[in-house]
C-alpha positions as CSV (number, residue, x, y, z in Angstrom):
1,X,134.2,97.7,82.6
2,X,136.9,100.4,82.4
3,X,139.8,100.3,80.0
4,X,143.3,101.3,81.0
5,X,143.8,105.0,80.6
6,X,145.5,105.9,77.3
7,X,146.4,109.1,75.5
8,X,142.7,109.9,74.9
9,X,141.3,108.4,78.1
10,X,138.0,107.7,76.4
11,X,138.6,105.7,73.2
12,X,135.7,105.9,70.8
13,X,134.2,102.7,69.4
14,X,131.7,103.5,66.7
15,X,128.7,101.4,65.7
16,X,128.8,101.9,61.9
17,X,130.8,103.2,59.0
18,X,130.9,102.6,55.2
19,X,134.6,103.4,54.8
20,X,135.5,100.0,53.3
21,X,133.1,100.6,50.4
22,X,134.4,104.2,50.0
23,X,137.9,102.8,49.7
24,X,136.9,99.9,47.4
25,X,135.0,102.1,44.9
26,X,137.5,104.7,43.6
27,X,134.7,106.9,42.1
28,X,133.0,107.0,45.6
29,X,136.1,107.6,47.7
30,X,138.3,109.6,45.3
31,X,141.0,106.9,45.3
32,X,142.2,107.7,48.8
33,X,144.2,105.4,51.1
34,X,143.0,104.6,54.6
35,X,146.6,104.8,55.9
36,X,147.2,108.4,54.6
37,X,145.6,111.5,55.9
38,X,143.1,112.9,53.5
39,X,140.4,115.6,53.4
40,X,138.3,113.2,51.3
41,X,135.6,111.2,53.1
42,X,135.0,111.1,56.8
43,X,137.5,108.6,58.2
44,X,141.1,107.5,57.8
45,X,143.8,106.2,60.2
46,X,145.7,109.5,60.8
47,X,142.4,111.4,61.5
48,X,141.1,108.6,63.6
49,X,144.2,108.7,65.9
50,X,143.9,112.5,66.1
51,X,140.3,112.2,67.3
52,X,140.7,109.3,69.7
53,X,138.7,107.0,67.5
54,X,139.7,103.5,68.4
55,X,137.6,101.4,66.1
56,X,134.2,100.3,65.2
57,X,131.9,98.1,63.0
58,X,133.2,98.5,59.4
59,X,130.4,97.6,57.1
60,X,130.4,95.8,53.8
61,X,127.5,97.1,51.8
62,X,126.8,95.6,48.3
63,X,125.4,98.3,46.0
64,X,123.2,97.4,43.2
65,X,125.1,97.0,39.9
66,X,122.5,99.2,38.2
67,X,122.3,102.1,40.7
68,X,124.7,104.8,41.9
69,X,125.0,104.9,45.7
70,X,127.9,107.4,45.7
71,X,125.6,110.4,46.0
72,X,122.0,111.4,46.7
73,X,119.2,109.1,45.7
74,X,118.3,109.0,42.0
75,X,115.7,111.8,41.7
76,X,113.5,109.6,39.5
77,X,113.0,107.4,42.6
78,X,111.9,110.2,44.9
79,X,108.2,111.2,45.2
80,X,107.4,114.5,46.9
81,X,104.5,114.1,49.3
82,X,102.3,116.8,51.1
83,X,104.6,116.8,54.1
84,X,107.8,115.2,52.9
85,X,109.1,112.5,50.5
86,X,109.1,108.8,49.7
87,X,112.1,107.0,48.0
88,X,111.2,104.0,46.0
89,X,112.6,100.7,47.3
90,X,116.1,99.8,45.9
91,X,115.9,96.8,43.7
92,X,116.8,93.4,45.1
93,X,120.2,92.1,44.1
94,X,121.4,88.7,42.9
95,X,123.2,86.4,45.4
96,X,126.1,85.5,43.1
97,X,126.9,89.1,42.5
98,X,126.6,90.0,46.2
99,X,128.7,87.1,47.2
100,X,131.5,88.0,44.8
101,X,131.4,91.7,45.7
102,X,131.5,91.0,49.4
103,X,134.5,88.7,49.0
104,X,136.3,91.4,47.1
105,X,135.9,93.9,49.9
106,X,136.8,91.3,52.6
107,X,140.0,90.6,50.7
108,X,140.7,94.4,50.5
109,X,140.2,94.6,54.2
110,X,142.8,92.0,54.9
111,X,145.2,93.7,52.5
112,X,144.7,96.9,54.5
113,X,145.3,95.1,57.8
114,X,148.6,93.7,56.4
115,X,149.7,97.0,54.9
116,X,149.1,98.8,58.2
117,X,151.9,96.8,59.9
118,X,150.0,96.3,63.1
119,X,148.2,99.7,63.2
120,X,144.9,98.1,62.1
121,X,143.5,94.8,63.3
122,X,140.4,92.8,62.4
123,X,139.2,91.6,65.8
124,X,137.3,88.4,66.4
125,X,137.4,88.2,70.2
126,X,136.3,90.6,72.9
127,X,139.7,90.7,74.5
128,X,141.3,91.5,71.2
129,X,139.0,94.5,71.0
130,X,139.8,95.6,74.5
131,X,143.5,95.3,73.9
132,X,143.3,97.3,70.7
133,X,141.5,100.1,72.4
134,X,144.0,100.3,75.2
135,X,147.1,100.0,72.9
136,X,146.0,102.5,70.2
137,X,145.5,99.9,67.5
138,X,142.5,100.6,65.3
139,X,140.0,97.8,65.9
140,X,137.9,96.7,62.9
141,X,134.8,94.5,63.5
142,X,133.6,93.1,60.2
143,X,130.0,93.8,59.5
144,X,127.7,93.0,56.5
145,X,125.0,95.7,55.9
146,X,122.4,93.4,54.4
147,X,122.6,89.7,54.2
148,X,122.5,89.4,50.4
149,X,126.0,87.7,50.4
150,X,124.7,84.9,52.6
151,X,123.0,82.2,50.7
152,X,119.4,81.4,51.8
153,X,120.5,77.9,52.9
154,X,123.2,79.5,55.1
155,X,125.9,77.3,53.6
156,X,128.5,80.1,53.7
157,X,127.6,81.8,56.9
158,X,130.1,79.8,59.0
159,X,132.8,80.4,56.5
160,X,132.3,84.1,56.7
161,X,132.3,83.8,60.5
162,X,135.7,82.1,60.4
163,X,136.9,85.0,58.1
164,X,135.9,87.4,60.9
165,X,132.2,88.3,60.4
166,X,130.9,89.2,63.8
167,X,128.0,91.5,63.0
168,X,125.2,91.2,60.4
169,X,122.4,93.4,59.3
170,X,119.6,91.2,58.1
171,X,118.5,93.8,55.5
172,X,119.5,97.1,54.1
173,X,116.6,99.3,52.8
174,X,115.5,96.8,50.2
175,X,113.9,93.3,50.4
176,X,116.0,90.2,50.3
177,X,115.7,86.4,50.9
178,X,115.5,87.0,54.7
179,X,113.2,89.9,55.2
180,X,112.1,93.4,54.3
181,X,114.0,96.6,55.0
182,X,112.4,100.0,55.4
183,X,112.3,102.3,52.4
184,X,113.4,105.9,53.0
185,X,110.3,108.0,53.9
186,X,109.5,111.0,55.9
187,X,107.2,111.4,57.8
188,X,106.3,107.7,58.0
189,X,106.2,104.7,60.3
190,X,108.7,101.8,60.0
191,X,105.6,99.5,60.0
192,X,106.0,98.7,56.3
193,X,105.8,95.2,54.8
194,X,105.8,91.7,56.3
195,X,108.1,90.2,58.8
196,X,111.0,87.8,58.4
197,X,110.9,85.0,55.9
198,X,111.5,81.4,57.1
199,X,115.1,81.8,55.8
200,X,115.3,84.9,58.0
201,X,114.2,83.1,61.0
202,X,116.8,80.4,60.4
203,X,119.4,83.1,60.0
204,X,118.6,84.6,63.4
205,X,118.9,81.1,65.0
206,X,122.2,80.4,63.2
207,X,123.7,83.8,64.2
208,X,122.7,83.2,67.8
209,X,124.5,79.8,67.7
210,X,127.7,81.2,66.2
211,X,127.7,84.4,68.2
212,X,127.2,86.9,65.3
213,X,125.6,90.1,66.4
214,X,122.3,90.9,64.6
215,X,121.9,94.6,63.5
216,X,118.3,95.7,63.2
217,X,119.0,99.2,61.8
218,X,117.4,98.9,58.4
219,X,114.8,96.2,59.2
220,X,111.1,97.0,59.1
221,X,109.0,97.0,62.3
222,X,107.5,93.5,61.9
223,X,110.9,92.0,61.1
224,X,112.3,93.8,64.2
225,X,109.5,92.2,66.3
226,X,110.3,88.8,64.8
227,X,114.0,89.1,65.8
228,X,113.0,90.3,69.3
229,X,110.8,87.2,69.7
230,X,113.4,84.8,68.3
231,X,116.8,86.0,69.4
232,X,118.5,85.1,72.7
233,X,121.1,87.8,72.3
234,X,120.8,91.5,73.2
235,X,119.0,93.5,70.5
236,X,121.1,96.0,68.6
237,X,120.6,98.8,66.1
238,X,124.0,100.1,65.1
239,X,123.0,103.3,63.3
240,X,119.6,104.8,63.8
241,X,117.8,107.5,65.8
242,X,114.5,108.2,67.7
243,X,111.3,108.2,65.7
244,X,109.6,110.3,68.4
245,X,112.1,113.1,67.7
246,X,112.2,112.7,63.8
247,X,109.4,110.4,62.3
248,X,111.5,108.9,59.5
249,X,111.1,105.2,58.6
250,X,114.8,104.5,59.5
251,X,114.2,105.6,63.1
252,X,113.1,103.5,66.0
253,X,109.7,103.9,67.8
254,X,109.5,104.1,71.5
255,X,108.3,100.5,71.6
256,X,111.4,99.4,69.7
257,X,113.7,101.4,71.9
258,X,112.2,99.8,75.0
259,X,112.6,96.3,73.5
260,X,116.3,97.0,73.0
261,X,116.6,98.4,76.6
262,X,114.8,95.4,78.0
263,X,117.2,93.0,76.2
264,X,120.2,94.9,77.6
265,X,121.1,95.9,74.1
266,X,122.3,99.2,72.6
267,X,121.3,101.8,70.1
268,X,124.0,103.5,68.1
269,X,122.9,107.0,67.2
270,X,123.6,107.9,63.6
271,X,125.0,111.2,62.4
272,X,122.9,111.1,59.2
273,X,121.3,114.5,59.0
274,X,118.0,113.1,57.5
275,X,117.5,110.8,60.5
276,X,118.5,113.5,63.0
277,X,116.5,116.5,61.8
278,X,113.1,116.8,60.2
279,X,113.9,117.5,56.5
280,X,111.0,117.7,54.1
281,X,113.4,117.3,51.2
282,X,116.7,115.4,50.8
283,X,118.9,118.4,51.2
284,X,120.3,120.8,53.8
285,X,122.2,120.3,57.0
286,X,121.6,119.6,60.7
287,X,123.3,121.1,63.8
288,X,125.6,118.9,65.9
289,X,123.2,119.5,68.8
290,X,120.7,117.2,66.9
291,X,123.0,114.3,67.7
292,X,122.9,115.3,71.4
293,X,119.1,115.6,71.3
294,X,118.7,112.0,70.1
295,X,121.2,110.6,72.5
296,X,119.5,112.4,75.3
297,X,116.1,111.2,74.3
298,X,117.2,107.6,74.1
299,X,119.1,107.8,77.4
300,X,116.1,109.3,79.1
301,X,113.8,106.7,77.6
302,X,115.8,103.5,78.2
303,X,118.9,104.5,80.2
304,X,122.4,105.6,79.5
305,X,123.6,101.9,79.4
306,X,121.7,101.4,76.1
307,X,122.9,104.2,73.8
308,X,126.2,104.8,72.0
309,X,127.6,106.2,68.7
310,X,126.7,104.8,65.3
311,X,128.1,107.5,63.0
312,X,127.5,106.1,59.4
313,X,130.8,107.8,58.3
314,X,131.3,107.6,54.6
315,X,127.8,106.3,54.1
316,X,125.6,109.3,54.9
317,X,125.5,113.1,54.8
318,X,126.6,114.2,58.3
319,X,126.4,117.6,60.0
320,X,128.9,120.1,58.6
321,X,129.9,120.9,62.2
322,X,131.0,117.3,62.6
323,X,132.9,117.2,59.3
324,X,134.2,113.7,59.9
325,X,135.9,111.7,62.6
326,X,137.9,114.8,63.8
327,X,134.6,116.3,65.0
328,X,134.3,113.8,67.8
329,X,136.0,116.1,70.4
330,X,133.5,118.8,69.5
331,X,130.6,116.3,70.0
332,X,132.0,115.1,73.4
333,X,132.4,118.7,74.5
334,X,128.7,119.4,73.6
335,X,127.6,116.2,75.5
336,X,129.6,117.3,78.5
337,X,128.0,120.8,78.4
338,X,124.6,119.1,78.2
339,X,125.3,117.3,81.5
340,X,126.9,113.9,80.6
341,X,129.6,113.2,83.2
342,X,132.7,111.0,82.8
343,X,130.9,107.8,83.6
344,X,128.2,108.6,81.0
345,X,130.7,109.5,78.4
346,X,132.7,106.3,78.9
347,X,129.5,104.4,78.3
348,X,128.7,106.3,75.2
349,X,132.2,106.1,73.7
350,X,133.0,102.5,74.3
351,X,131.7,100.7,77.4
352,X,128.2,100.0,76.2
353,X,129.4,98.5,72.9
354,X,132.0,96.3,74.7
355,X,129.3,95.0,77.1
356,X,126.9,94.1,74.3
357,X,129.7,92.5,72.2
358,X,130.8,90.5,75.3
359,X,127.2,89.3,75.8
360,X,126.8,88.3,72.1
361,X,130.1,86.9,70.8
362,X,131.1,83.3,71.7
363,X,134.8,83.7,72.4
């Protein structure tokens, strides 16, 4: 579907950011306001408008109370291997803590929506999303990155749905009551650990019934396969890249990509430099052309209808050339130079996400 032409013509809808956490934890975000332009972090409303960024999946990630996720991994958790590295699994977290933290960030989001005086909207229906993108209102889709705030009996899932939860990552890169995420390793396969637990299987069924999108980005390979076999919705990975290009555990194998394509789903390509480029240590940079390379690979493998953006703004180290949301015009120019025409760019920027959301949510 095509949106009405607006000032940017191709509004950008993005698969993933951690901006809510950056705003909530002052030591992580520097105390910045989303409504005021800042050079801190990757994303705020003035910079979004400048770049033609119309919205995206805004994640709530619950950090461990004993670990610092505001910077690089704790070096004591990193093991150097012959060809790369392994990062020890993050510790599981307690449900009561996760539930309380998630509710705090949800409340902060609604305060932000109110303070924006109509410039930011938490969307719950597809047509609300389309209207926001056409009217220059920043559209926020509430996403949980890891299901630790959902109790294993799913008693609170529907309550979060009514608050606005429309996308859920079953795991982050740690185990929980529903399944096993992939630890951060390079080079390595995502085939690490068992599949979904029985509670995880019930979570898939319940999300299908409610119309909550399931995000497979941090889930291990067996858990991915379980969701593919159970779910009646398109398969989605909001922020990942191609394992064939960079063999990191967080990236998807060709078989996983093909499963997403076969389901009429979508892959959001991350801007995280470690997923985009073969780093043997957790340091350095990656060229912006690395984003293009992964987009091109996935489009060639499963079709342009099944790839989009999944930046991981404010949650990852991104290419210095990108800088933040204001780098989108540079990325679109590179994609155009690489041969993507207007039809392809519209699919990448927003149409593919809108299609999958329409096929998943129950408006």
